[in-house]
C-alpha positions in Angstrom: 133.7 -107.3 -136.2 133.5 -105.4 -132.9 133.8 -102.1 -134.7 130.9 -103.0 -137.1 128.8 -104.1 -134.1 129.4 -100.7 -132.4 128.3 -98.9 -135.6 125.1 -101.0 -135.7 124.4 -100.2 -132.0 124.9 -96.5 -132.7 122.5 -96.7 -135.7 119.9 -98.4 -133.4 120.2 -95.5 -131.0 119.8 -93.0 -133.8 116.6 -94.7 -135.0 115.2 -94.8 -131.4 115.9 -91.1 -131.0 114.0 -90.4 -134.2 111.2 -92.9 -133.2 111.7 -94.8 -136.4 110.5 -98.4 -136.3 111.8 -101.5 -138.0 108.6 -101.4 -140.1 109.5 -98.0 -141.5 113.1 -99.1 -142.2 111.6 -102.2 -144.0 109.5 -99.9 -146.2 112.5 -97.8 -147.3 114.6 -100.9 -148.0 111.8 -102.7 -149.7 112.2 -105.7 -147.3 110.0 -107.5 -144.8 110.1 -106.3 -141.2 111.4 -109.8 -140.2 114.4 -109.4 -142.6 115.2 -106.0 -141.1 115.2 -107.4 -137.6 117.6 -110.2 -138.8 119.9 -107.6 -140.3 120.2 -105.8 -137.0 120.5 -108.9 -134.9 123.0 -110.8 -137.1 124.6 -108.1 -139.2 125.3 -108.6 -142.9 124.4 -105.1 -144.0 125.5 -104.1 -147.5 127.1 -100.7 -147.5 124.3 -99.3 -149.6 121.6 -100.5 -147.2 123.5 -99.2 -144.2 123.8 -95.8 -145.8 120.1 -95.8 -146.7 119.2 -96.4 -143.0 121.6 -93.7 -141.9 119.8 -91.2 -144.2 116.5 -92.3 -142.8 117.8 -91.7 -139.3 119.3 -88.3 -140.2 122.9 -89.4 -139.6 125.9 -90.7 -141.5 128.5 -93.5 -141.1 131.1 -90.8 -140.3 129.0 -89.3 -137.5 128.2 -92.8 -136.1 132.0 -93.6 -136.1 132.7 -90.3 -134.3 130.2 -91.1 -131.6 131.5 -94.7 -131.3 135.0 -93.2 -130.6 133.6 -91.1 -127.8 132.3 -94.2 -126.1 129.1 -94.9 -124.3 129.1 -91.7 -122.2 126.9 -89.9 -124.6 123.1 -90.1 -125.1 120.7 -89.3 -127.9 118.0 -88.2 -125.4 117.8 -87.3 -121.7 115.6 -89.0 -119.2 112.3 -87.5 -118.1 113.8 -86.6 -114.7 116.8 -84.8 -116.4 114.4 -82.7 -118.6 112.3 -81.9 -115.6 115.4 -80.7 -113.7 116.3 -78.4 -116.6 112.7 -77.0 -116.8 112.8 -76.0 -113.1 115.0 -73.0 -114.0 114.5 -70.8 -117.1 118.1 -69.8 -117.1 119.2 -73.5 -117.0 117.1 -74.2 -120.1 118.6 -71.1 -121.8 122.1 -72.4 -120.9 121.3 -75.9 -122.3 120.0 -74.5 -125.6 123.1 -72.2 -125.9 125.6 -75.0 -125.4 123.7 -77.1 -127.9 124.3 -74.2 -130.3 128.0 -74.4 -129.4 128.2 -71.0 -127.7 131.0 -70.5 -125.3 130.5 -69.3 -121.7 132.0 -65.9 -122.7 129.6 -65.6 -125.6 126.6 -66.5 -123.4 127.6 -64.0 -120.7 128.1 -61.4 -123.3 124.7 -62.0 -124.9 122.4 -62.5 -121.9 122.0 -61.0 -118.4 123.9 -63.7 -116.7 127.2 -63.2 -114.8 130.2 -65.4 -115.3 129.8 -66.8 -111.8 126.1 -67.6 -112.5 127.0 -69.1 -115.8 129.5 -71.4 -114.2 127.0 -72.4 -111.6 124.5 -73.3 -114.4 127.1 -75.3 -116.3 127.9 -77.2 -113.2 124.2 -78.0 -112.7 124.1 -79.3 -116.3 127.2 -81.3 -115.6 125.5 -82.8 -112.5 122.6 -84.1 -114.6 125.2 -85.4 -117.1 124.2 -83.1 -120.0 127.7 -81.9 -120.5 131.2 -81.9 -119.0 132.9 -78.7 -117.8 136.5 -78.7 -118.8 139.5 -76.5 -117.6 139.2 -72.9 -118.7 135.4 -73.3 -118.8 135.5 -75.2 -122.0 132.3 -77.3 -122.6 132.0 -80.8 -123.9 128.5 -82.0 -124.6 127.5 -85.5 -123.6 124.9 -85.9 -126.3 125.0 -87.2 -129.8 124.7 -85.0 -133.0 121.2 -86.6 -133.4 120.2 -85.5 -129.9 116.5 -84.7 -129.5 114.3 -83.7 -126.6 111.9 -86.4 -125.4 108.8 -86.6 -127.6 106.0 -84.9 -125.8 108.4 -84.4 -122.9 108.4 -81.3 -120.7 110.9 -79.4 -122.9 109.2 -80.3 -126.2 105.8 -79.4 -124.8 107.2 -76.0 -123.7 108.6 -75.3 -127.2 105.3 -76.4 -128.8 103.4 -74.0 -126.6 105.8 -71.2 -127.5 105.6 -72.1 -131.2 101.9 -71.7 -131.2 102.1 -68.3 -129.5 105.3 -66.8 -130.8 106.9 -68.7 -133.7 103.8 -68.4 -135.9 103.2 -64.8 -135.0 104.8 -63.8 -138.4 104.0 -63.5 -142.1 107.1 -65.5 -143.0 107.9 -63.0 -145.8 110.9 -61.3 -144.4 114.6 -61.8 -145.2 115.6 -65.3 -144.3 112.0 -66.5 -143.8 109.9 -68.9 -145.7 106.8 -71.0 -145.2 105.6 -73.8 -147.5 102.2 -75.6 -147.0 101.6 -78.5 -149.3 98.4 -80.7 -149.2 98.4 -84.1 -150.7 97.4 -87.8 -150.4 100.1 -90.5 -150.2 100.2 -94.2 -149.7 102.3 -95.8 -146.9 105.5 -96.1 -149.0 105.2 -92.5 -150.2 104.6 -91.2 -146.7 107.7 -93.1 -145.4 109.8 -91.7 -148.2 108.7 -88.1 -147.5 109.5 -88.6 -143.8 113.0 -89.9 -144.8 113.5 -86.8 -146.9 112.5 -84.4 -144.1 114.8 -86.1 -141.7 117.6 -85.8 -144.3 116.9 -82.1 -144.6 117.0 -81.7 -140.8 120.3 -83.5 -140.8 121.7 -81.2 -143.5 120.6 -78.2 -141.3 122.4 -79.8 -138.3 125.5 -80.4 -140.4 125.6 -76.8 -141.6 125.2 -75.6 -138.0 128.1 -77.9 -137.0 130.3 -76.6 -139.8 129.7 -73.0 -138.9 130.0 -73.3 -135.2 133.6 -71.8 -135.2 132.5 -68.6 -136.9 132.3 -65.5 -134.7 129.0 -65.1 -133.0 128.4 -61.8 -134.8 128.3 -63.7 -138.1 125.7 -66.1 -137.0 122.0 -65.6 -136.1 119.7 -68.0 -134.2 117.5 -69.8 -136.8 114.8 -72.3 -136.2 113.7 -74.9 -138.8 110.4 -76.6 -138.1 109.5 -79.7 -140.1 106.2 -81.5 -139.6 104.1 -84.1 -141.5 101.1 -86.1 -140.3 97.8 -87.4 -141.5 95.4 -84.5 -141.0 92.2 -82.9 -142.3 90.8 -79.5 -141.3 88.0 -79.9 -138.8 85.9 -77.5 -141.0 86.3 -80.0 -143.8 85.7 -83.1 -141.7 82.4 -81.6 -140.5 81.3 -81.5 -144.1 81.8 -85.3 -144.6 78.8 -87.1 -146.0 77.5 -89.4 -143.2 76.7 -93.0 -143.9 73.2 -94.4 -143.5 74.1 -95.7 -140.0 75.2 -92.2 -139.0 79.0 -92.9 -139.2 81.2 -90.5 -141.1 82.6 -91.8 -144.3 86.3 -92.4 -143.9 88.9 -91.4 -146.6 90.9 -94.5 -147.6 94.2 -92.6 -147.1 94.1 -89.5 -144.9 95.6 -86.3 -146.5 99.2 -85.8 -145.5 100.2 -82.2 -145.0 104.0 -81.5 -145.0 104.5 -78.2 -143.3 108.0 -76.6 -143.7 108.9 -73.3 -142.1 112.2 -71.6 -141.5 112.8 -68.2 -140.0 115.4 -66.6 -137.8 114.6 -67.0 -134.2 113.7 -63.7 -132.3 
């Protein structure tokens, strides 16, 4: 019973990290929101339903069990103050991203203009803010879950958003290992939730592939960034052409168009 409760708590953390509400879970399970809340408070999940929610959260029972074994000393997100501390030093942010990508200290020093002494100093700073643990022989143990995400609209995510607008999209996405798909459509609430679930599952598969290949030599791996986005949106140029109502209000579309945008390209 205690073990199942631990898995449920881990699943709750994964949902919070992805900003997935009980209402969204209810849509996927075809249950009422009240029923979902009772499942999480009282237990009684069927295996099928538990796995459905895991897929929605971009995780798996195996990954939740691994995190439960590691105890409560890991987090799925940092605090605002922790992210601000990382953003105060560009090299500290670089180090944080590198260790998230499972690079060793030697690999980082061999790739970037950072000395070994400076690298250790940066790792100790990340240890101080409880992002990682520096072990003997400079081995690194992360204190974050496999579903770790930066804070939504936090300082680090805002930084990467700004960089994406100015750097990531400065490409034709027609080179080797690059692709961009833009699909316009209109979905109801259930269809929209289903698509979000599929996108999270794809992101999880990307993360699992990254995890499975982390032991390959650095020369056999290249930085790669997968960006998935979906939201109700209409081009401003189109919105300006909407026919106004008699009272001057703009006619609203019953269900706003959803635009899944999927891009993948090697990072510079």
